[in-house]
VEXLUM-520205 format. One record per residue: residue in one letter; x, y, z of N, C-alpha, C in turn; residue number from 1. Coordinates in pm, whole numbers. Example, Ala and Ser with C-alpha at 12.3 -4.5 7.8 and 13.67 -1.06 7.14 Angstrom:
2
<zator A,<1319,-569,780>,<1230,-450,780>,<1320,-330,780>,1> <zator S,<1285,-225,708>,<1367,-106,714>,<1290,3,787>,2> 
END
This chain:
224
<zator M,<1292,-2921,40>,<1377,-2871,78>,<1439,-2888,168>,1> <zator D,<1584,-2952,137>,<1666,-3008,311>,<1765,-2903,357>,2> <zator I,<1785,-2978,436>,<1859,-2832,586>,<1964,-2777,488>,3> <zator D,<2025,-2786,401>,<2164,-2746,329>,<2072,-2602,236>,4> <zator D,<1993,-2637,183>,<1926,-2551,91>,<1876,-2424,190>,5> <zator T,<1812,-2495,353>,<1687,-2376,371>,<1877,-2293,445>,6> <zator K,<1956,-2344,487>,<2127,-2249,519>,<2161,-2140,418>,7> <zator S,<2148,-2232,292>,<2168,-2095,192>,<2077,-2011,148>,8> <zator M,<1956,-2012,222>,<1878,-1912,164>,<1890,-1804,294>,9> <zator S,<1894,-1656,165>,<1901,-1489,272>,<1813,-1456,356>,10> <zator V,<1845,-1416,430>,<1695,-1335,550>,<1646,-1302,399>,11> <zator D,<1630,-1191,312>,<1571,-1140,228>,<1472,-1216,147>,12> <zator D,<1565,-1360,103>,<1444,-1462,38>,<1369,-1495,111>,13> <zator I,<1385,-1522,287>,<1331,-1584,363>,<1174,-1505,348>,14> <zator T,<1214,-1368,381>,<1114,-1244,382>,<1027,-1194,265>,15> <zator L,<1129,-1231,200>,<1002,-1230,87>,<920,-1322,45>,16> <zator A,<956,-1470,110>,<895,-1564,102>,<758,-1495,202>,17> <zator C,<786,-1473,272>,<643,-1476,369>,<575,-1343,325>,18> <zator V,<633,-1255,237>,<574,-1145,194>,<458,-1188,62>,19> <zator R,<510,-1332,-16>,<432,-1395,-114>,<316,-1452,-91>,20> <zator G,<366,-1557,71>,<278,-1621,130>,<130,-1512,145>,21> <zator F,<186,-1422,258>,<65,-1339,312>,<-29,-1241,165>,22> <zator V,<12,-1230,61>,<0,-1183,-2>,<-106,-1279,-152>,23> <zator S,<-109,-1371,-155>,<-204,-1500,-129>,<-281,-1473,-57>,24> <zator L,<-281,-1490,18>,<-331,-1506,143>,<-446,-1394,134>,25> <zator V,<-466,-1235,144>,<-521,-1144,87>,<-596,-1148,-41>,26> <zator E,<-538,-1157,-140>,<-573,-1277,-323>,<-688,-1306,-290>,27> <zator S,<-630,-1409,-215>,<-798,-1514,-207>,<-910,-1491,-151>,28> <zator K,<-871,-1361,-46>,<-993,-1362,77>,<-1090,-1206,-8>,29> <zator D,<-995,-1119,-92>,<-1096,-1003,-100>,<-1104,-976,-274>,30> <zator G,<-1106,-1098,-345>,<-1094,-1121,-494>,<-1050,-1055,-578>,31> <zator N,<-951,-920,-526>,<-833,-875,-599>,<-731,-1002,-675>,32> <zator T,<-725,-920,-811>,<-620,-1010,-888>,<-469,-948,-815>,33> <zator G,<-405,-1069,-889>,<-257,-1007,-868>,<-214,-904,-942>,34> <zator R,<-299,-828,-1045>,<-236,-731,-1137>,<-275,-609,-1008>,35> <zator H,<-373,-586,-916>,<-374,-458,-848>,<-267,-484,-725>,36> <zator I,<-199,-583,-706>,<-30,-562,-634>,<16,-504,-713>,37> <zator E,<75,-603,-864>,<193,-568,-902>,<100,-364,-915>,38> <zator R,<21,-330,-914>,<13,-208,-991>,<44,-126,-869>,39> <zator I,<-4,-178,-745>,<41,-98,-612>,<189,-95,-567>,40> <zator Q,<272,-198,-592>,<392,-226,-637>,<467,-115,-725>,41> <zator K,<457,-84,-826>,<516,-67,-912>,<498,97,-938>,42> <zator Y,<324,166,-942>,<369,300,-872>,<399,351,-802>,43> <zator S,<408,269,-606>,<437,272,-545>,<628,332,-523>,44> <zator Q,<649,223,-654>,<827,234,-661>,<838,339,-740>,45> <zator I,<764,421,-866>,<775,516,-975>,<804,610,-861>,46> <zator L,<690,632,-811>,<705,748,-691>,<821,827,-610>,47> <zator A,<841,647,-513>,<961,715,-442>,<1096,753,-507>,48> <zator I,<1158,672,-626>,<1187,727,-746>,<1205,852,-761>,49> <zator R,<1107,906,-778>,<1059,1065,-794>,<1101,1116,-687>,50> <zator L,<1056,1110,-532>,<1031,1157,-451>,<1180,1186,-381>,51> <zator S,<1276,1056,-432>,<1430,1095,-385>,<1489,1171,-474>,52> <zator Q,<1466,1254,-575>,<1494,1385,-694>,<1452,1469,-543>,53> <zator N,<1329,1509,-449>,<1339,1612,-389>,<1468,1652,-226>,54> <zator P,<1488,1767,-247>,<1619,1775,-151>,<1576,1694,-22>,55> <zator K,<1444,1719,-12>,<1359,1681,164>,<1391,1581,168>,56> <zator Y,<1397,1460,74>,<1375,1293,101>,<1504,1268,87>,57> <zator K,<1585,1332,95>,<1732,1252,-111>,<1775,1177,89>,58> <zator K,<1814,1218,184>,<1843,1099,270>,<1766,1021,377>,59> <zator I,<1601,1036,330>,<1534,899,353>,<1519,810,231>,60> <zator I,<1512,872,116>,<1446,756,20>,<1604,737,-74>,61> <zator D,<1612,637,-36>,<1783,531,-83>,<1768,418,-171>,62> <zator D,<1816,368,-173>,<1788,264,-268>,<1734,158,-181>,63> <zator S,<1768,95,-69>,<1695,44,-16>,<1528,91,4>,64> <zator F,<1543,184,94>,<1346,265,101>,<1305,212,-46>,65> <zator I,<1368,272,-162>,<1284,241,-312>,<1255,64,-300>,66> <zator V,<1361,-44,-228>,<1363,-159,-275>,<1256,-176,-181>,67> <zator D,<1191,-156,-87>,<1147,-196,82>,<1048,-148,23>,68> <zator I,<998,-3,-38>,<834,34,-63>,<797,-84,-161>,69> <zator Y,<883,-75,-237>,<849,-244,-371>,<794,-338,-267>,70> <zator N,<869,-385,-198>,<785,-509,-141>,<702,-485,-76>,71> <zator T,<696,-387,23>,<636,-408,125>,<484,-322,101>,72> <zator S,<472,-248,31>,<386,-228,-4>,<243,-281,-69>,73> <zator A,<314,-419,-116>,<207,-540,-141>,<85,-603,-8>,74> <zator L,<179,-535,114>,<104,-589,200>,<38,-505,316>,75> <zator H,<2,-380,222>,<-121,-308,283>,<-236,-329,264>,76> <zator D,<-289,-418,253>,<-435,-440,288>,<-418,-613,333>,77> <zator I,<-301,-619,410>,<-300,-750,533>,<-418,-828,612>,78> <zator G,<-490,-696,664>,<-508,-698,772>,<-691,-751,689>,79> <zator K,<-683,-709,586>,<-848,-721,531>,<-896,-886,575>,80> <zator V,<-762,-1006,600>,<-810,-1185,606>,<-875,-1125,694>,81> <zator G,<-864,-1021,843>,<-983,-1040,927>,<-1103,-979,925>,82> <zator I,<-1101,-957,800>,<-1298,-889,786>,<-1341,-1015,734>,83> <zator P,<-1498,-962,860>,<-1561,-1130,730>,<-1608,-1101,583>,84> <zator D,<-1600,-1206,569>,<-1644,-1195,380>,<-1793,-1159,307>,85> <zator G,<-1899,-1146,494>,<-2015,-1017,407>,<-1968,-946,399>,86> <zator I,<-1897,-859,458>,<-1899,-751,449>,<-1749,-631,368>,87> <zator L,<-1639,-758,364>,<-1572,-718,251>,<-1585,-758,84>,88> <zator L,<-1677,-833,93>,<-1723,-870,-79>,<-1894,-813,-95>,89> <zator K,<-1928,-754,4>,<-2112,-683,-12>,<-2101,-577,-144>,90> <zator Q,<-2250,-668,-186>,<-2227,-591,-335>,<-2342,-492,-339>,91> <zator G,<-2315,-356,-264>,<-2365,-226,-255>,<-2272,-159,-162>,92> <zator K,<-2323,-8,-102>,<-2286,65,-57>,<-2259,2,90>,93> <zator L,<-2141,33,196>,<-2153,-31,307>,<-2256,40,454>,94> <zator S,<-2322,22,501>,<-2387,93,611>,<-2249,108,701>,95> <zator Y,<-2300,219,802>,<-2164,312,859>,<-2109,242,968>,96> <zator E,<-2214,92,1025>,<-2094,11,1112>,<-2112,-107,1036>,97> <zator E,<-2076,-101,911>,<-2000,-187,795>,<-1873,-130,790>,98> <zator F,<-1856,18,809>,<-1768,87,720>,<-1626,73,838>,99> <zator E,<-1723,56,968>,<-1625,77,1097>,<-1565,-88,1120>,100> <zator V,<-1611,-115,1042>,<-1552,-250,1077>,<-1455,-335,982>,101> <zator I,<-1444,-222,873>,<-1377,-234,720>,<-1220,-144,789>,102> <zator K,<-1255,-59,858>,<-1180,46,886>,<-1072,-24,1014>,103> <zator K,<-1118,-153,1016>,<-1024,-225,1149>,<-939,-306,1045>,104> <zator H,<-920,-327,962>,<-829,-403,883>,<-681,-314,925>,105> <zator T,<-690,-190,887>,<-575,-101,879>,<-460,-151,1047>,106> <zator L,<-537,-207,1145>,<-532,-237,1309>,<-482,-369,1297>,107> <zator I,<-552,-432,1232>,<-529,-612,1217>,<-445,-642,1154>,108> <zator G,<-378,-559,1090>,<-305,-561,921>,<-177,-566,1013>,109> <zator A,<-124,-400,1135>,<-24,-412,1206>,<34,-438,1271>,110> <zator N,<-111,-555,1324>,<-88,-658,1463>,<-55,-780,1406>,111> <zator V,<-90,-771,1295>,<-55,-983,1253>,<72,-936,1187>,112> <zator L,<186,-818,1172>,<292,-814,1073>,<387,-715,1198>,113> <zator K,<340,-744,1303>,<420,-679,1444>,<469,-792,1505>,114> <zator E,<359,-905,1472>,<369,-1043,1541>,<456,-1124,1446>,115> <zator V,<440,-1115,1346>,<566,-1137,1259>,<707,-1122,1234>,116> <zator S,<739,-1005,1307>,<834,-909,1358>,<893,-881,1497>,117> <zator R,<785,-961,1597>,<826,-983,1742>,<969,-974,1756>,118> <zator T,<1072,-1139,1707>,<1194,-1211,1674>,<1271,-1164,1595>,119> <zator L,<1272,-1031,1522>,<1304,-1043,1368>,<1454,-963,1442>,120> <zator I,<1600,-933,1359>,<1646,-839,1402>,<1700,-761,1255>,121> <zator G,<1774,-635,1257>,<1860,-604,1137>,<1741,-584,1073>,122> <zator R,<1767,-622,894>,<1717,-545,802>,<1588,-612,769>,123> <zator S,<1585,-749,819>,<1435,-800,811>,<1335,-724,942>,124> <zator K,<1368,-698,991>,<1326,-584,1155>,<1277,-491,1089>,125> <zator D,<1383,-375,980>,<1358,-260,968>,<1300,-335,843>,126> <zator F,<1268,-392,777>,<1162,-416,617>,<1037,-420,674>,127> <zator F,<977,-496,803>,<835,-512,891>,<815,-415,935>,128> <zator E,<875,-277,991>,<838,-174,1032>,<808,-77,936>,129> <zator M,<882,-103,804>,<826,4,657>,<682,-83,697>,130> <zator A,<677,-205,659>,<573,-337,637>,<406,-234,716>,131> <zator I,<466,-248,820>,<357,-238,998>,<328,-29,969>,132> <zator Q,<446,47,949>,<389,164,903>,<310,197,777>,133> <zator I,<273,133,707>,<205,156,557>,<75,56,615>,134> <zator A,<96,-54,681>,<-50,-137,713>,<-129,-67,813>,135> <zator V,<-69,57,868>,<-179,115,992>,<-227,247,879>,136> <zator A,<-114,301,831>,<-198,489,813>,<-188,489,670>,137> <zator H,<-187,384,595>,<-268,435,412>,<-346,477,391>,138> <zator H,<-450,481,525>,<-545,495,533>,<-615,676,584>,139> <zator E,<-503,748,638>,<-488,851,677>,<-494,923,627>,140> <zator K,<-512,1078,631>,<-517,1186,562>,<-404,1295,603>,141> <zator Y,<-375,1338,528>,<-298,1495,526>,<-370,1587,631>,142> <zator D,<-532,1620,621>,<-585,1703,697>,<-616,1626,822>,143> <zator G,<-571,1508,844>,<-635,1455,994>,<-736,1367,985>,144> <zator S,<-786,1415,892>,<-944,1288,859>,<-968,1154,826>,145> <zator G,<-810,1136,816>,<-809,963,778>,<-864,877,899>,146> <zator Y,<-852,763,911>,<-837,676,1051>,<-737,589,971>,147> <zator P,<-675,454,1074>,<-736,473,1290>,<-735,596,1321>,148> <zator N,<-619,595,1350>,<-564,732,1450>,<-615,904,1432>,149> <zator G,<-649,941,1260>,<-677,1052,1260>,<-548,1146,1253>,150> <zator S,<-434,1080,1259>,<-274,1114,1159>,<-325,1207,1089>,151> <zator A,<-196,1360,1077>,<-180,1397,993>,<-67,1479,929>,152> <zator S,<-67,1557,852>,<52,1564,808>,<244,1496,839>,153> <zator D,<315,1457,841>,<411,1451,882>,<402,1374,972>,154> <zator D,<347,1341,1094>,<295,1242,1128>,<303,1076,1058>,155> <zator I,<232,1111,961>,<202,991,884>,<350,949,827>,156> <zator P,<399,828,849>,<520,768,782>,<510,787,644>,157> <zator I,<648,889,550>,<640,895,455>,<609,739,329>,158> <zator A,<584,628,394>,<628,485,307>,<454,521,304>,159> <zator A,<388,508,430>,<224,537,456>,<158,640,335>,160> <zator R,<228,786,315>,<184,851,220>,<168,827,132>,161> <zator I,<304,792,18>,<321,749,-62>,<243,636,-113>,162> <zator V,<217,540,-24>,<69,429,-29>,<-32,482,-89>,163> <zator A,<-93,591,34>,<-235,636,59>,<-262,653,-162>,164> <zator I,<-155,767,-181>,<-154,789,-275>,<-257,711,-455>,165> <zator V,<-142,582,-407>,<-163,494,-511>,<-208,392,-537>,166> <zator D,<-265,385,-361>,<-376,302,-316>,<-496,340,-390>,167> <zator V,<-559,490,-320>,<-634,544,-397>,<-666,558,-532>,168> <zator L,<-540,543,-603>,<-534,575,-760>,<-645,463,-787>,169> <zator D,<-548,321,-761>,<-574,167,-811>,<-774,165,-795>,170> <zator A,<-759,212,-673>,<-910,219,-622>,<-1027,283,-722>,171> <zator L,<-951,384,-737>,<-1024,436,-876>,<-1061,381,-963>,172> <zator T,<-957,335,-1031>,<-900,328,-1200>,<-961,128,-1168>,173> <zator S,<-1004,90,-1084>,<-1020,-52,-1077>,<-1178,-89,-1070>,174> <zator M,<-1213,-185,-1103>,<-1366,-234,-1084>,<-1356,-293,-960>,175> <zator R,<-1499,-239,-896>,<-1501,-313,-710>,<-1686,-345,-713>,176> <zator P,<-1663,-411,-621>,<-1808,-498,-627>,<-1923,-415,-604>,177> <zator Y,<-1889,-306,-618>,<-2040,-119,-587>,<-1968,-52,-655>,178> <zator K,<-1882,-101,-757>,<-1875,-8,-885>,<-1816,18,-972>,179> <zator L,<-1824,46,-1052>,<-1720,84,-1211>,<-1638,126,-1211>,180> <zator P,<-1511,88,-1298>,<-1352,147,-1312>,<-1394,320,-1398>,181> <zator L,<-1363,413,-1281>,<-1317,551,-1367>,<-1190,550,-1431>,182> <zator D,<-1238,625,-1533>,<-1049,665,-1628>,<-963,710,-1605>,183> <zator L,<-870,640,-1635>,<-753,739,-1542>,<-703,882,-1534>,184> <zator K,<-728,855,-1664>,<-721,1066,-1652>,<-805,1132,-1541>,185> <zator L,<-928,1128,-1519>,<-1011,1116,-1443>,<-1001,1152,-1290>,186> <zator S,<-911,1005,-1253>,<-891,986,-1140>,<-695,1039,-1116>,187> <zator I,<-668,1065,-1179>,<-558,1121,-1172>,<-580,1241,-1140>,188> <zator D,<-698,1360,-1151>,<-776,1429,-1144>,<-795,1487,-992>,189> <zator I,<-873,1339,-961>,<-929,1350,-832>,<-796,1357,-767>,190> <zator I,<-719,1300,-769>,<-575,1267,-691>,<-541,1462,-678>,191> <zator E,<-549,1468,-782>,<-480,1641,-739>,<-581,1696,-696>,192> <zator D,<-717,1726,-702>,<-768,1777,-621>,<-784,1733,-443>,193> <zator G,<-701,1645,-440>,<-696,1608,-275>,<-547,1697,-228>,194> <zator R,<-502,1739,-279>,<-365,1775,-301>,<-417,1854,-134>,195> <zator G,<-315,1858,-34>,<-329,1936,77>,<-429,1886,164>,196> <zator K,<-507,1854,107>,<-668,1759,192>,<-664,1608,199>,197> <zator H,<-670,1535,124>,<-624,1419,128>,<-486,1339,123>,198> <zator F,<-430,1373,92>,<-286,1385,45>,<-167,1479,40>,199> <zator A,<-71,1493,59>,<55,1551,89>,<98,1621,-28>,200> <zator P,<124,1741,-36>,<117,1814,-100>,<255,1783,-202>,201> <zator D,<365,1752,-134>,<485,1748,-182>,<459,1657,-316>,202> <zator I,<375,1532,-265>,<330,1385,-274>,<329,1389,-439>,203> <zator V,<204,1471,-382>,<46,1504,-496>,<190,1555,-661>,204> <zator D,<266,1663,-620>,<312,1732,-696>,<436,1644,-780>,205> <zator A,<480,1531,-642>,<626,1432,-713>,<521,1323,-842>,206> <zator F,<394,1288,-773>,<314,1235,-872>,<298,1331,-1013>,207> <zator L,<231,1357,-1070>,<248,1441,-1138>,<346,1449,-1236>,208> <zator L,<414,1473,-1158>,<575,1454,-1283>,<615,1341,-1312>,209> <zator C,<559,1195,-1280>,<536,1144,-1320>,<421,1035,-1357>,210> <zator K,<334,1123,-1410>,<183,1091,-1477>,<242,980,-1586>,211> <zator D,<324,1035,-1698>,<345,926,-1793>,<414,750,-1764>,212> <zator E,<500,766,-1679>,<530,649,-1596>,<385,546,-1527>,213> <zator I,<364,638,-1439>,<213,572,-1377>,<101,532,-1507>,214> <zator T,<119,583,-1596>,<4,620,-1725>,<45,456,-1785>,215> <zator Q,<210,452,-1810>,<301,283,-1916>,<231,207,-1795>,216> <zator T,<238,256,-1683>,<229,104,-1572>,<111,109,-1568>,217> <zator Y,<-39,131,-1563>,<-111,113,-1523>,<-174,38,-1684>,218> <zator E,<-111,99,-1848>,<-190,-3,-1920>,<-116,-103,-1932>,219> <zator F,<55,-163,-1873>,<45,-284,-1892>,<45,-372,-1811>,220> <zator Y,<-21,-310,-1680>,<-102,-402,-1574>,<-220,-420,-1523>,221> <zator K,<-335,-336,-1610>,<-446,-335,-1596>,<-487,-490,-1630>,222> <zator D,<-600,-469,-1569>,<-674,-625,-1572>,<-758,-601,-1693>,223> <zator N,<-787,-754,-1771>,<-834,-770,-1870>,<-948,-873,-1898>,224> 
END
């Protein structure tokens, strides 16, 4: 690419090129297929659009938010690049000590993204701020029993609350080194059962309202 081509690229183009590079790095590390990332992105987008119809979120979830969560949700597990392969790819249940190491991927990911965004300004800065929020908080739980900080309720950023649900859904319905995939309907029931405990009640309610779209996305993007 020559200098003129570089000048013609928008900040958004460069930002998304960085995202694609990061995502490829994670995929090569943890063995997930691109379908996993695509499902997370589409589920997040569907849920954000539904939530934007809730008066509580009408001024928060606008068109820019929906575009950004589609793109930044792909970076939720970027911190796994810092987890040893022997733990990340272990065929079987993790020990307590190994799970404590896995938990660190949230903080590693946030720190990586903070370093990337350190000199950015404007929209790119905002984009990476959402990515940081998702990376650090997508394993927090509504009742405060999650990690890494034990954040609860509305202290968990809205983008992370959205990705928390879709990440669990995809984990339940996907093959992992330590488990077989669950049926989509059963997985949705598990999400519903986590209402007010693992997940924010209003976000679960929105999720249940878009079950048909979630199902269509699952069928389209499922691993073969």
